[in-house]
All heavy atoms as an XYZ file, in Angstrom:
737
protein
N       0.835     -1.185     -0.009
C       0.007      0.013     -0.021
C       0.846      1.252     -0.032
O       0.525      2.213     -0.634
C      -0.927      0.010      1.220
C      -1.996     -0.994      1.184
C      -2.867     -0.896      2.374
N      -3.727     -2.065      2.395
C      -4.556     -2.280      3.386
N      -4.651     -1.446      4.370
N      -5.285     -3.357      3.387
N       1.930      1.243      0.761
C       2.820      2.363      0.816
C       3.406      2.665     -0.533
O       3.484      3.815     -0.977
C       3.925      2.141      1.897
C       3.318      2.080      3.268
C       4.999      3.198      1.815
C       4.236      1.626      4.360
N       3.850      1.612     -1.227
C       4.448      1.780     -2.551
C       3.450      2.362     -3.533
O       3.770      3.274     -4.285
C       4.979      0.426     -3.062
C       5.809      0.405     -4.336
C       7.034      1.318     -4.205
C       6.218     -0.952     -4.685
N       2.209      1.850     -3.500
C       1.163      2.386     -4.401
C       0.882      3.801     -4.080
O       0.713      4.634     -5.005
C      -0.119      1.550     -4.271
C      -0.115      0.370     -5.131
C      -1.517     -0.116     -5.372
C      -1.938     -1.157     -4.412
N      -3.261     -1.744     -4.718
N       0.799      4.158     -2.828
C       0.438      5.554     -2.416
C       1.516      6.546     -2.853
O       1.203      7.652     -3.223
C       0.230      5.597     -0.927
N       2.729      6.115     -2.792
C       3.880      7.030     -3.135
C       4.203      7.111     -4.598
O       4.894      8.017     -5.054
C       5.117      6.620     -2.330
N       3.738      6.127     -5.374
C       4.134      6.004     -6.784
C       3.887      7.275     -7.564
O       4.770      7.766     -8.267
C       3.431      4.813     -7.428
O       3.905      3.630     -6.799
C       3.761      4.731     -8.905
N       2.690      7.786     -7.542
C       2.333      8.879     -8.444
C       2.760     10.284     -7.934
O       2.451     11.253     -8.578
C       0.885      8.798     -8.826
C       0.633      7.576     -9.666
C       0.102      6.419     -9.095
C       0.984      7.534    -11.001
C      -0.115      5.271     -9.860
C       0.817      6.413    -11.797
C       0.262      5.290    -11.211
N       3.459     10.323     -6.813
C       4.022     11.588     -6.395
C       5.483     11.745     -6.840
O       6.135     12.722     -6.594
C       3.950     11.710     -4.827
O       4.752     10.717     -4.255
N       5.944     10.743     -7.585
C       7.349     10.708     -8.056
C       7.392     11.166     -9.512
O       6.387     11.281    -10.184
C       7.912      9.324     -7.971
C       8.012      8.801     -6.546
C       8.597      7.418     -6.489
C       8.744      6.966     -5.024
N       9.257      5.586     -4.960
N       8.618     11.390    -10.021
C       8.791     11.717    -11.435
C       8.520     10.484    -12.283
O       8.336      9.380    -11.763
C      10.179     12.291    -11.688
C      11.318     11.265    -11.488
O      11.047     10.125    -11.041
O      12.461     11.623    -11.758
N       8.533     10.613    -13.575
C       8.173      9.538    -14.469
C       9.028      8.290    -14.285
O       8.496      7.168    -14.257
C       8.244     10.002    -15.913
O       7.856      9.018    -16.812
N      10.310      8.459    -14.166
C      11.221      7.334    -13.950
C      10.913      6.608    -12.664
O      10.873      5.366    -12.614
C      12.686      7.756    -13.940
C      13.169      8.156    -15.353
O      12.529      7.782    -16.343
O      14.225      8.837    -15.426
N      10.684      7.331    -11.581
C      10.330      6.744    -10.306
C       9.019      6.006    -10.342
O       8.891      4.966     -9.738
N       8.078      6.556    -11.071
C       6.784      5.903    -11.200
C       6.944      4.569    -11.938
O       6.380      3.543    -11.477
C       5.802      6.761    -12.020
C       5.332      7.979    -11.256
C       4.450      8.884    -12.080
O       4.006      8.486    -13.184
N       4.097     10.055    -11.601
N       7.675      4.548    -12.984
C       7.874      3.342    -13.782
C       8.586      2.274    -12.927
O       8.235      1.095    -12.927
C       8.624      3.596    -15.104
C       9.030      2.355    -15.801
C       7.719      4.457    -16.025
N       9.606      2.695    -12.196
C      10.332      1.742    -11.306
C       9.368      1.132    -10.292
O       9.381     -0.055    -10.046
C      11.494      2.411    -10.616
C      12.637      2.688    -11.503
C      13.332      1.401    -11.904
O      12.804      0.318    -11.929
N      14.592      1.515    -12.310
N       8.515      1.962     -9.692
C       7.576      1.486     -8.719
C       6.519      0.552     -9.343
O       6.138     -0.472     -8.756
C       6.843      2.633     -7.986
C       7.709      3.313     -6.975
O       8.863      2.856     -6.767
O       7.262      4.299     -6.403
N       6.092      0.900    -10.557
C       5.132      0.010    -11.249
C       5.724     -1.333    -11.583
O       5.089     -2.375    -11.484
C       4.634      0.728    -12.530
C       3.756      1.933    -12.313
C       3.610      2.776    -13.566
C       2.380      1.496    -11.765
N       6.983     -1.333    -11.959
C       7.682     -2.597    -12.202
C       7.817     -3.433    -10.947
O       7.621     -4.626    -10.955
C       9.075     -2.332    -12.810
C       9.069     -1.641    -14.157
S       8.940     -2.726    -15.562
C      10.571     -3.449    -15.591
N       8.120     -2.775     -9.843
C       8.169     -3.456     -8.597
C       6.840     -4.066     -8.182
O       6.746     -5.183     -7.708
C       8.704     -2.502     -7.467
O      10.009     -2.060     -7.855
C       8.769     -3.220     -6.112
N       5.759     -3.257     -8.359
C       4.420     -3.771     -8.083
C       4.107     -4.969     -8.977
O       3.492     -5.947     -8.522
C       3.416     -2.696     -8.247
C       3.404     -1.611     -7.153
C       2.638     -0.395     -7.574
C       2.813     -2.153     -5.891
N       4.531     -4.924    -10.229
C       4.276     -6.026    -11.164
C       5.012     -7.279    -10.646
O       4.435     -8.365    -10.613
C       4.731     -5.676    -12.540
N       6.268     -7.139    -10.215
C       7.066     -8.252     -9.721
C       6.377     -8.873     -8.476
O       6.285    -10.100     -8.355
C       8.429     -7.837     -9.356
C       9.342     -7.468    -10.527
C      10.661     -6.969    -10.034
C      11.457     -6.336    -11.121
N      12.710     -5.762    -10.648
N       5.896     -8.009     -7.574
C       5.239     -8.490     -6.376
C       3.974     -9.289     -6.723
O       3.691    -10.315     -6.115
C       4.891     -7.341     -5.479
C       6.135     -6.693     -4.821
S       5.826     -5.135     -3.927
C       4.298     -5.409     -3.061
N       3.251     -8.829     -7.703
C       2.001     -9.498     -8.107
C       2.291    -10.778     -8.784
O       1.597    -11.822     -8.575
C       1.135     -8.591     -8.957
C       0.358     -7.639     -8.103
O      -0.666     -7.994     -7.505
N       0.772     -6.370     -8.020
N       3.343    -10.844     -9.634
C       3.705    -12.131    -10.275
C       4.145    -13.142     -9.185
O       3.714    -14.308     -9.273
C       4.861    -11.912    -11.282
C       4.302    -11.162    -12.526
C       5.501    -13.232    -11.701
C       5.369    -10.646    -13.468
N       4.912    -12.706     -8.221
C       5.352    -13.566     -7.167
C       4.211    -14.105     -6.323
O       4.338    -15.174     -5.687
C       6.377    -12.841     -6.260
N       3.103    -13.408     -6.306
C       1.947    -13.826     -5.490
C       0.806    -14.326     -6.367
O      -0.342    -14.375     -5.942
C       1.458    -12.674     -4.632
C       2.417    -12.406     -3.513
O       2.574    -13.184     -2.638
N       3.143    -11.249     -3.576
N       1.162    -14.833     -7.584
C       0.175    -15.429     -8.489
C      -0.973    -14.524     -8.839
O      -2.124    -14.989     -8.869
C      -0.248    -16.791     -7.951
C      -0.892    -17.651     -8.997
O      -0.555    -17.478    -10.198
O      -1.753    -18.484     -8.658
N      -0.701    -13.276     -9.037
C      -1.711    -12.312     -9.432
C      -1.278    -11.678    -10.775
O      -0.976    -10.495    -10.860
C      -1.872    -11.235     -8.336
C      -2.401    -11.848     -7.023
C      -2.404    -10.913     -5.897
N      -2.898     -9.624     -6.267
C      -3.507     -8.796     -5.413
N      -3.652     -9.119     -4.161
N      -3.924     -7.623     -5.821
N      -1.291    -12.531    -11.780
C      -0.766    -12.154    -13.073
C      -1.553    -11.045    -13.741
O      -0.991    -10.151    -14.369
C      -0.723    -13.342    -13.978
N      -2.865    -11.058    -13.606
C      -3.650    -10.029    -14.284
C      -3.380     -8.658    -13.696
O      -3.286     -7.662    -14.417
C      -5.179    -10.356    -14.092
C      -5.637    -11.505    -14.935
C      -5.318    -12.886    -14.330
O      -4.908    -12.930    -13.160
O      -5.534    -13.880    -15.006
N      -3.167     -8.609    -12.389
C      -2.803     -7.327    -11.768
C      -1.442     -6.859    -12.225
O      -1.189     -5.672    -12.511
C      -2.787     -7.436    -10.242
C      -4.171     -7.583     -9.630
C      -4.734     -9.017     -9.596
O      -4.100     -9.886    -10.237
O      -5.772     -9.222     -9.015
N      -0.502     -7.820    -12.350
C       0.826     -7.505    -12.833
C       0.763     -6.938    -14.274
O       1.457     -5.958    -14.568
C       1.720     -8.752    -12.855
N      -0.061     -7.557    -15.091
C      -0.232     -7.030    -16.462
C      -0.732     -5.610    -16.480
O      -0.312     -4.770    -17.260
C      -1.165     -7.954    -17.284
C      -0.573     -9.245    -17.712
C      -1.687    -10.186    -18.264
C       0.544     -9.084    -18.733
N      -1.624     -5.335    -15.569
C      -2.172     -3.962    -15.429
C      -1.099     -2.954    -15.087
O      -0.969     -1.891    -15.721
N      -0.248     -3.309    -14.108
C       0.840     -2.429    -13.747
C       1.852     -2.256    -14.872
O       2.351     -1.139    -15.146
C       1.588     -2.903    -12.488
C       0.798     -2.700    -11.241
C       0.443     -3.790    -10.438
C       0.366     -1.469    -10.814
C      -0.273     -3.616     -9.255
C      -0.353     -1.250     -9.685
C      -0.670     -2.344     -8.912
O      -1.453     -2.175     -7.740
N       2.113     -3.320    -15.600
C       3.025     -3.227    -16.712
C       2.470     -2.376    -17.863
O       3.211     -1.607    -18.505
C       3.407     -4.652    -17.232
C       4.224     -5.478    -16.261
C       4.296     -6.936    -16.742
C       5.584     -4.877    -16.068
N       1.181     -2.478    -18.095
C       0.548     -1.615    -19.132
C       0.592     -0.142    -18.749
O       0.852      0.725    -19.577
C      -0.867     -2.057    -19.392
C      -0.965     -3.354    -20.159
C      -0.275     -3.336    -21.541
O      -0.278     -2.273    -22.188
O       0.259     -4.371    -21.943
N       0.373      0.124    -17.488
C       0.452      1.539    -17.001
C       1.904      2.032    -17.187
O       2.143      3.156    -17.598
C      -0.020      1.658    -15.523
C      -1.470      1.369    -15.423
C       0.312      3.070    -15.019
C      -1.991      1.226    -13.994
N       2.878      1.169    -16.838
C       4.297      1.562    -17.059
C       4.592      1.860    -18.503
O       5.272      2.824    -18.813
C       5.212      0.448    -16.510
N       4.044      1.027    -19.406
C       4.277      1.247    -20.839
C       3.612      2.560    -21.291
O       4.163      3.291    -22.111
C       3.712      0.070    -21.633
C       4.073      0.175    -23.090
C       3.526     -0.866    -24.014
N       2.983     -2.051    -23.446
C       3.275     -3.285    -23.869
N       4.185     -3.454    -24.816
N       2.697     -4.320    -23.349
N       2.467      2.872    -20.736
C       1.806      4.173    -21.093
C       2.615      5.375    -20.601
O       2.724      6.343    -21.263
C       0.386      4.213    -20.455
C      -0.579      3.318    -21.103
C      -1.910      3.269    -20.333
O      -2.136      4.055    -19.443
O      -2.771      2.383    -20.694
N       3.218      5.203    -19.396
C       4.014      6.304    -18.816
C       5.307      6.501    -19.585
O       5.793      7.598    -19.723
C       4.370      5.986    -17.343
C       3.182      6.003    -16.428
C       2.789      7.367    -16.047
O       3.440      8.359    -16.407
N       1.672      7.465    -15.338
N       5.881      5.365    -20.069
C       7.180      5.450    -20.700
C       7.227      4.397    -21.820
O       7.751      3.278    -21.614
C       8.309      5.194    -19.699
C       9.677      5.347    -20.232
S      10.923      5.008    -18.943
C      10.732      6.380    -17.856
N       6.714      4.727    -23.015
C       6.644      3.730    -24.101
C       7.986      3.041    -24.459
O       7.986      1.852    -24.773
C       6.110      4.581    -25.298
C       5.328      5.669    -24.633
C       6.089      5.997    -23.376
N       9.127      3.742    -24.336
C      10.373      2.996    -24.699
C      10.698      1.832    -23.749
O      11.556      1.024    -24.094
C      11.467      4.100    -24.564
C      10.760      5.380    -24.721
C       9.361      5.145    -24.126
N      10.005      1.692    -22.664
C      10.260      0.597    -21.740
C       9.941     -0.739    -22.397
O      10.449     -1.784    -21.968
C       9.483      0.758    -20.426
C      10.173     -0.143    -19.356
C       8.017      0.441    -20.552
C       9.798      0.156    -17.941
N       9.155     -0.725    -23.435
C       8.819     -1.943    -24.162
C      10.073     -2.651    -24.729
O      10.071     -3.842    -24.930
C       7.866     -1.676    -25.340
O       6.617     -1.183    -24.814
N      11.135     -1.887    -24.918
C      12.371     -2.427    -25.439
C      13.292     -3.001    -24.338
O      14.291     -3.658    -24.633
C      13.163     -1.366    -26.216
C      12.394     -0.826    -27.393
O      11.599     -1.608    -27.982
O      12.563      0.354    -27.750
N      12.943     -2.763    -23.082
C      13.706     -3.232    -21.960
C      13.503     -4.726    -21.755
O      12.398     -5.241    -21.724
C      13.227     -2.464    -20.715
C      13.969     -2.826    -19.469
O      13.755     -3.886    -18.869
N      14.824     -1.919    -19.039
N      14.651     -5.488    -21.596
C      14.561     -6.917    -21.426
C      13.841     -7.363    -20.176
O      13.074     -8.314    -20.175
C      15.964     -7.493    -21.448
C      16.694     -7.487    -22.786
C      18.055     -8.108    -22.662
C      15.884     -8.204    -23.856
N      14.037     -6.636    -19.094
C      13.351     -6.963    -17.834
C      11.870     -6.812    -17.992
O      11.092     -7.651    -17.568
C      13.850     -6.094    -16.678
C      13.183     -6.415    -15.364
C      13.638     -5.500    -14.237
O      14.236     -4.470    -14.460
O      13.302     -5.868    -13.082
N      11.445     -5.726    -18.646
C      10.016     -5.516    -18.956
C       9.475     -6.676    -19.763
O       8.412     -7.215    -19.448
C       9.817     -4.204    -19.679
C       8.394     -3.895    -19.982
C       7.577     -3.278    -19.032
C       7.859     -4.229    -21.209
C       6.231     -3.018    -19.316
C       6.546     -3.938    -21.520
C       5.706     -3.342    -20.573
N      10.202     -7.062    -20.823
C       9.751     -8.189    -21.652
C       9.635     -9.489    -20.898
O       8.690    -10.220    -21.064
N      10.590     -9.756    -20.022
C      10.538    -10.970    -19.221
C       9.344    -10.950    -18.244
O       8.674    -11.962    -18.074
C      11.841    -11.111    -18.440
N       9.079     -9.810    -17.671
C       7.950     -9.702    -16.766
C       6.617     -9.833    -17.515
O       5.694    -10.524    -17.051
C       7.966     -8.355    -16.033
C       9.047     -8.191    -15.017
C       9.078     -6.755    -14.476
C       8.868     -9.190    -13.864
N       6.551     -9.302    -18.755
C       5.377     -9.484    -19.522
C       5.154    -10.975    -19.861
O       4.051    -11.503    -19.824
C       5.445     -8.677    -20.847
C       5.248     -7.169    -20.673
S       3.589     -6.711    -20.111
C       2.659     -6.925    -21.605
N       6.259    -11.644    -20.219
C       6.180    -13.054    -20.526
C       5.663    -13.859    -19.351
O       4.775    -14.719    -19.471
C       7.560    -13.594    -20.960
N       6.219    -13.627    -18.155
C       5.808    -14.328    -16.974
C       4.331    -14.056    -16.668
O       3.573    -14.995    -16.360
C       6.691    -13.943    -15.794
N       3.931    -12.769    -16.732
C       2.521    -12.436    -16.433
C       1.576    -13.054    -17.470
O       0.539    -13.576    -17.070
C       2.422    -10.909    -16.366
N       1.955    -13.010    -18.733
C       1.105    -13.634    -19.743
C       0.994    -15.148    -19.499
O      -0.115    -15.682    -19.625
C       1.598    -13.342    -21.158
C       1.236    -11.992    -21.668
N       2.168    -11.184    -22.327
C       0.119    -11.306    -21.642
C       1.543    -10.055    -22.664
N       0.304    -10.102    -22.246
N       2.120    -15.779    -19.200
C       2.099    -17.232    -18.965
C       1.221    -17.579    -17.759
O       0.380    -18.469    -17.853
C       3.532    -17.719    -18.747
N       1.412    -16.890    -16.673
C       0.661    -17.206    -15.466
C      -0.825    -16.877    -15.576
O      -1.640    -17.434    -14.866
C       1.272    -16.460    -14.273
C       2.668    -16.938    -13.853
C       3.234    -16.048    -12.785
C       2.657    -18.388    -13.413
N      -1.186    -15.995    -16.490
C      -2.584    -15.649    -16.680
C      -3.230    -16.541    -17.765
O      -4.410    -16.324    -18.098
C      -2.738    -14.186    -17.051
O      -2.222    -13.905    -18.296
N      -2.480    -17.484    -18.289
C      -3.029    -18.395    -19.293
C      -3.033    -17.877    -20.684
O      -3.617    -18.488    -21.586
N      -2.368    -16.780    -20.936
C      -2.291    -16.183    -22.281
C      -1.002    -16.705    -22.940
O      -0.029    -16.017    -23.137
C      -2.309    -14.686    -22.190
C      -3.541    -14.136    -21.567
C      -3.471    -12.628    -21.357
O      -2.758    -11.959    -22.052
N      -4.254    -12.130    -20.420
N      -1.005    -17.983    -23.294
C       0.176    -18.718    -23.678
C       0.749    -18.230    -25.022
O       1.985    -18.171    -25.198
C      -0.098    -20.198    -23.731
C      -0.567    -20.715    -22.410
C      -1.821    -21.303    -22.282
C       0.263    -20.639    -21.275
C      -2.266    -21.782    -21.022
C      -0.150    -21.087    -20.044
C      -1.399    -21.641    -19.908
O      -1.844    -22.096    -18.686
N      -0.080    -17.882    -25.964
C       0.445    -17.415    -27.258
C       1.164    -16.052    -27.078
O       2.206    -15.827    -27.674
C      -0.688    -17.271    -28.290
C      -1.213    -18.629    -28.700
C      -2.268    -18.517    -29.785
O      -2.351    -17.508    -30.485
O      -3.043    -19.493    -29.902
N       0.608    -15.175    -26.255
C       1.267    -13.927    -25.990
C       2.568    -14.164    -25.236
O       3.593    -13.497    -25.504
C       0.356    -12.968    -25.182
C      -0.870    -12.438    -25.954
C      -1.738    -11.669    -24.998
C      -0.463    -11.569    -27.123
N       2.540    -15.082    -24.263
C       3.747    -15.370    -23.512
C       4.824    -15.949    -24.426
O       6.002    -15.576    -24.302
C       3.418    -16.374    -22.408
N       4.467    -16.799    -25.363
C       5.427    -17.391    -26.286
C       6.093    -16.292    -27.125
O       7.316    -16.320    -27.359
C       4.785    -18.455    -27.157
C       5.767    -19.234    -27.954
C       6.034    -19.078    -29.284
C       6.712    -20.191    -27.463
N       7.042    -19.917    -29.663
C       7.474    -20.623    -28.560
C       6.930    -20.744    -26.206
C       8.446    -21.610    -28.446
C       7.901    -21.694    -26.095
C       8.680    -22.122    -27.208
N       5.271    -15.367    -27.591
C       5.836    -14.240    -28.339
C       6.782    -13.400    -27.492
O       7.839    -13.000    -27.968
N       6.424    -13.161    -26.239
C       7.275    -12.399    -25.357
C       8.612    -13.144    -25.112
O       9.667    -12.522    -25.065
C       6.605    -12.181    -23.998
C       5.399    -11.271    -24.060
O       5.333    -10.419    -24.950
O       4.515    -11.433    -23.196
N       8.526    -14.469    -24.936
C       9.733    -15.281    -24.682
C      10.667    -15.313    -25.842
O      11.845    -15.639    -25.722
C       9.315    -16.666    -24.260
C       8.660    -16.771    -22.893
C       8.044    -18.128    -22.672
C       9.675    -16.474    -21.762
N      10.171    -15.064    -27.044
C      10.990    -15.115    -28.262
C      11.749    -13.834    -28.533
O      12.466    -13.731    -29.556
N      11.668    -12.884    -27.637
C      12.366    -11.597    -27.849
C      13.871    -11.806    -27.889
O      14.415    -12.560    -27.112
C      12.015    -10.635    -26.732
C      10.633    -10.103    -26.805
C      10.372     -9.155    -25.699
N      11.352     -8.060    -25.814
C      11.229     -6.902    -25.173
N      10.174     -6.659    -24.415
N      12.178     -5.998    -25.307
N      14.506    -11.090    -28.788
C      15.981    -11.109    -28.863
C      16.578    -10.562    -27.559
O      16.132     -9.514    -27.091
C      16.457    -10.238    -30.068
O      15.848    -10.774    -31.234
C      17.954    -10.276    -30.181
N      17.544    -11.240    -27.047
C      18.230    -10.815    -25.847
C      17.826    -11.610    -24.607
O      18.589    -11.710    -23.659
N      16.611    -12.170    -24.620
C      16.178    -12.918    -23.424
C      16.853    -14.287    -23.328
O      16.894    -14.852    -22.222
C      14.668    -13.153    -23.462
C      13.795    -11.943    -23.115
C      12.319    -12.325    -23.159
C      14.150    -11.419    -21.699
N      17.427    -14.782    -24.419
C      18.042    -16.118    -24.385
C      19.191    -16.221    -23.411
O      19.636    -17.282    -23.059
C      18.421    -16.561    -25.800
C      19.421    -15.701    -26.491
C      18.775    -14.521    -27.207
O      17.585    -14.450    -27.430
O      19.564    -13.613    -27.559
N      19.788    -15.076    -23.007
C      20.902    -15.105    -22.063
C      20.480    -15.475    -20.681
O      21.335    -15.757    -19.805
C      21.618    -13.737    -22.060
C      20.829    -12.612    -21.461
C      21.493    -11.270    -21.578
O      21.728    -10.828    -22.700
O      21.736    -10.660    -20.531
N      19.187    -15.472    -20.389
C      18.737    -15.821    -19.060
C      18.460    -17.331    -18.971
O      17.674    -17.892    -19.725
C      17.456    -15.039    -18.709
C      17.642    -13.569    -18.721
C      17.260    -12.782    -19.779
C      18.336    -12.943    -17.652
C      17.441    -11.400    -19.815
C      18.547    -11.561    -17.682
C      18.102    -10.811    -18.732
N      19.102    -17.987    -18.002
C      18.991    -19.445    -17.903
C      17.616    -19.923    -17.551
O      17.232    -21.044    -17.870
C      20.001    -19.964    -16.869
O      19.738    -19.379    -15.596
N      16.805    -19.109    -16.878
C      15.433    -19.481    -16.513
C      14.489    -19.564    -17.695
O      13.389    -20.068    -17.553
C      14.817    -18.485    -15.505
C      15.646    -18.272    -14.258
C      16.711    -17.147    -14.461
O      16.576    -16.338    -15.364
O      17.616    -17.120    -13.638
N      14.899    -19.075    -18.810
C      14.068    -19.015    -20.003
C      13.516    -20.400    -20.384
O      12.331    -20.519    -20.746
C      14.808    -18.372    -21.181
C      14.023    -18.104    -22.433
C      13.010    -16.989    -22.197
C      14.913    -17.754    -23.578
N      14.347    -21.400    -20.274
C      13.879    -22.754    -20.586
C      12.701    -23.216    -19.779
O      11.828    -23.870    -20.276
N      12.751    -22.887    -18.470
C      11.636    -23.255    -17.595
C      10.343    -22.571    -18.031
O       9.290    -23.173    -18.011
C      11.955    -22.908    -16.159
C      13.145    -23.644    -15.577
C      14.316    -22.987    -15.238
C      13.068    -25.036    -15.389
C      15.353    -23.696    -14.688
C      14.158    -25.721    -14.859
C      15.297    -25.034    -14.535
O      16.350    -25.740    -14.015
N      10.483    -21.271    -18.370
C       9.274    -20.557    -18.794
C       8.709    -21.076    -20.077
O       7.497    -21.188    -20.274
C       9.537    -19.075    -18.801
C       9.549    -18.458    -17.445
C      10.629    -18.081    -16.728
C       8.428    -18.209    -16.636
N      10.243    -17.624    -15.503
C       8.887    -17.631    -15.401
C       7.045    -18.352    -16.809
C       8.021    -17.294    -14.400
C       6.185    -17.999    -15.782
C       6.663    -17.447    -14.589
N       9.630    -21.379    -20.977
C       9.189    -21.966    -22.272
C       8.477    -23.266    -22.061
O       7.442    -23.563    -22.669
C      10.338    -22.108    -23.254
C      10.796    -20.820    -23.841
C      11.879    -21.024    -24.887
C      12.223    -19.730    -25.579
N      13.272    -19.880    -26.596
N       8.993    -24.134    -21.202
C       8.400    -25.392    -20.911
C       7.012    -25.191    -20.251
O       6.036    -25.881    -20.620
C       9.287    -26.220    -19.970
N       6.914    -24.254    -19.378
C       5.643    -23.951    -18.723
C       4.572    -23.500    -19.767
O       3.464    -23.930    -19.769
C       5.812    -22.858    -17.648
C       4.523    -22.454    -16.980
C       4.058    -23.199    -15.920
C       3.803    -21.355    -17.411
C       2.872    -22.835    -15.290
C       2.628    -21.018    -16.770
C       2.161    -21.767    -15.736
O       0.984    -21.382    -15.123
N       5.024    -22.627    -20.675
C       4.098    -22.098    -21.701
C       3.648    -23.220    -22.655
O       2.508    -23.292    -23.025
C       4.714    -20.924    -22.472
C       3.949    -20.580    -23.671
C       4.899    -19.731    -21.535
N       4.593    -24.094    -23.025
C       4.233    -25.197    -23.916
C       3.314    -26.173    -23.247
O       2.456    -26.781    -23.828
C       5.505    -25.909    -24.437
C       6.343    -25.066    -25.397
C       7.620    -25.795    -25.713
C       5.562    -24.796    -26.715
């Protein structure tokens, strides 16, 4: 609650960082739809974040956990994500 309350009193970069943190917390607590909401707000605040690998990985995880497997597969195919060893587990989960 504290993080949510303080988020929109920060500058754009601070807001996006807080939104990403909120998305991570929701993914960790099996609340993928909420995580997707925070990630979409972050993308609206800062469109270039779509090119960020961490953002892409979070989108993939949130899509996978919410049952949106085709979207998750597309997210997992992004260039640059292959360097993360956990990628294989997520691909297996999505398949």
